[in-house]
C-alpha positions as CSV (number, residue, x, y, z in Angstrom):
1,M,-25.2,-135.5,119.3
2,N,-22.6,-134.6,121.9
3,F,-20.0,-136.8,120.3
4,I,-20.4,-135.1,117.0
5,A,-20.2,-131.6,118.6
6,F,-17.0,-132.8,120.4
7,L,-15.5,-133.8,117.0
8,I,-16.5,-130.5,115.4
9,I,-15.0,-128.5,118.2
10,G,-11.9,-130.6,118.1
11,A,-11.5,-130.2,114.3
12,L,-12.1,-126.4,114.4
13,A,-9.8,-125.9,117.4
14,G,-7.1,-127.9,115.8
15,W,-7.5,-126.1,112.5
16,I,-7.4,-122.7,114.3
17,A,-4.4,-123.6,116.4
18,G,-2.5,-125.0,113.3
19,N,-3.1,-121.7,111.5
20,I,-2.0,-119.7,114.3
21,M,1.2,-121.7,115.2
22,K,2.3,-123.2,111.9
23,G,0.5,-121.2,109.2
24,K,-1.4,-124.2,108.1
25,G,-3.7,-127.0,109.4
26,F,-2.8,-130.7,110.1
27,G,-5.5,-132.2,107.8
28,L,-8.8,-133.3,109.1
29,L,-7.8,-136.2,111.3
30,G,-4.8,-134.3,112.7
31,N,-6.9,-131.3,113.4
32,I,-9.4,-133.5,115.3
33,V,-6.7,-135.2,117.3
34,V,-4.8,-131.9,118.2
35,G,-8.2,-130.2,119.0
36,I,-9.4,-133.1,121.3
37,V,-6.0,-133.3,123.1
38,G,-6.0,-129.5,123.3
39,A,-9.6,-129.5,124.8
40,F,-8.5,-131.7,127.7
41,L,-5.2,-129.6,128.2
42,G,-7.2,-126.3,127.9
43,G,-9.8,-127.5,130.4
44,F,-7.0,-128.5,132.8
45,L,-5.2,-125.1,132.4
46,F,-8.4,-123.1,132.7
47,G,-9.3,-125.1,135.9
48,L,-5.8,-124.2,137.3
49,L,-6.5,-120.6,136.6
50,G,-10.0,-120.6,138.0
51,L,-11.6,-119.9,134.6
52,A,-14.7,-121.5,133.2
53,S,-16.2,-121.7,129.7
54,F,-19.7,-122.4,128.7
55,G,-21.4,-123.1,125.4
56,F,-20.0,-123.8,122.0
57,I,-17.9,-120.7,121.8
58,G,-16.4,-121.2,125.2
59,S,-15.6,-124.8,124.4
60,L,-14.0,-123.7,121.2
61,I,-11.9,-121.1,122.9
62,T,-10.8,-123.6,125.6
63,A,-9.9,-126.2,123.1
64,T,-8.0,-123.7,120.8
65,V,-6.0,-122.4,123.7
66,G,-5.1,-125.9,124.8
67,A,-4.2,-126.9,121.3
68,I,-1.9,-123.8,121.0
69,V,-0.2,-124.8,124.2
70,L,0.2,-128.4,122.9
71,I,1.7,-127.4,119.6
72,Y,4.0,-125.0,121.3
73,V,5.3,-127.7,123.8
74,V,5.6,-130.3,121.0
75,S,7.7,-127.7,118.9
76,L,9.9,-127.1,121.9
77,I,10.5,-130.9,122.3
78,K,11.2,-131.3,118.6
79,R,13.9,-128.6,118.7
80,S,15.9,-130.2,121.4
């Protein structure tokens, strides 16, 4: 059950981040990938800041913040 929750959080976080940063999502598979990578990045960044998140909503926020940072960094790399 944890794996399915991980995929759901990844998909939601990728979709939310895509809507915030680009104005549209990346498709189901793209949202999942962006959300999962964002979850790892967000967890790392939150750890550096001394923040912790708990539960579904906390995980979703962490993954979304990480996905937003990921999309931002990728857009900077694409511009140069």
